[in-house]
N, C-alpha and C positions, 0 to 999 in steps of 0.2 A: 566101677567104671566112672571116670570123670565126666561130668556133664559138659556139653558143648556151649561155649559162649558165642555171642554174636560175632565176635572177632575171629574165633576159630572157624566158624561156618563161612564167613566172608573169605578168609584165607584159603580154605579148602575149595571153595567155588572158583576162586581165581586160579589156583594151581590146576584143578581138574580141567577148567576151560582152556588154559594155555596148553596143557599136555594133549588133550583131545584134539585141539586145533592143529597142533603140530603133527599129530598122528594122521589126521585127514590129509594134510598137504603132502606129507612124506609117503603115505601109503596109497594115495589115490590111483596111481598108475597100476597098482596091483589088484584093484577092484575088477572083478569079472562079472559077467551076467549072473552067475550063480550067487554072488554076493548081493547084487541088486534084488534078485528074486527072494533071497533070505530076508533082507531088510523089509521088503514089501509084505512078506508073510508075517513077520514080527509086528509090523505096524497094524496090520489087520487083526492079529491075535491080541494085541494090546487093546484095540477097540472092543473086541468081543469080551475081553476081561472087564473092561469098564462097563459095558452094557449089562454084565451079570454081577457087578460089584465084587469081583474076584481080585482083590488087591495082590494077593500072593502071586497069582498068575501074571498080573500086569507087571509086577516088580521083576519077576524072572525074565519075562520077555523084553522088558526095558533094558536090563543089563545085557542080555544077549544082543539086542539091537546095537548098542554102543560097541560091544565087543567085535562086531562084524568089521567095522572100519578101523577100530584100534588094532585088531589082530593082523590086518594086512600091512601095517607099517613095519612089522618084524622087529620091533624094539621091545624085548621082554622086560627090560627095566622100566620103561615107560608104562607098560601094561600093569606091572606089579604095583607101581606107585599109585596109578589111577585107581586100581581096584582097592588098594589099602585105604585111600581117602574116602572112597565111596562107602566102604564097609563102616568106616568111622561115622560117616554122615547118616547112614540109613539103618545099619544092622542093630543099633542099640536103642532104637526108638520102637515103641510098641507098634506093630503093624496094623493094629486096629485103629490107629490114629491117622489113617490116611485121609487125604483131602482130595476128594474126587475131582473137584474143579481144577486142582493143580495137575492131576494126572491127565485130564482131558486137554488142558493147555499144553502140557508136555508132549502129548501124542500129536497135536497139531504142529508143534515144533519139529517133531520127528518127520512128519510128512513134508514140511518145508525143506528140511535138511536133505531128505531123500531126493526131493525134486532137484535141488541144486546139484547134487552129485550126479544124478541121472542126466542132467543137462550139461555136464562137463564143466562145472564151475567149482572146482575144489577150493580155490582161494575164498570165494564168497561163502561157501559152506563152512570153512574154517572160521571166518569172521562171525558168521551166524552162531556157531557153537559157542564161541568165546563171548560174544557181545550180547547174546540173547539167552540161549539155552542154559549156559553156565554163568550167567551174569547175576551176581547177588542183587544188584539194584533192580533188575527186571523181575526177578523172582521173589523179591523181599516180602511182599504181602503174604505169599504162600509160606515162605520160610518162617516168618514170625508166627503164623498160625500153627504150623506143624511142630515147631520146636518149643514155642514159648506160651502160646495161648491155649494149646490143646491138652495141657497137663491137668 
């Protein structure tokens, strides 16, 4: 497996952010109360996983959370591409190398995203996903630690 360079990671973040942002805007009208309930349950589950240092559980629930709103956009190609890039970013790194502070920050971002969606602000949610949650610049200190300093 080829190692990821800083440029690869930056590119993947930009692509994932743009695609997830697009999925949010396109699929927002398809979100039902059951989807919001699922997202709330997953956020709470991620917090429980953080509280018990269970990274594997956090990671699974994190992917599931994102898949709730990606899935309602009904674009299978988009979903496939996003999942492919996420696998490349995360599946080849030792899961023991997790950075709890990053995951705690990420879950706060999930909470903010959830609130924007619940408040009927899909455009703002899309901007938040792209400019904060999947922003290389915003996440850079964690990315550097996870990919380069933690070896």
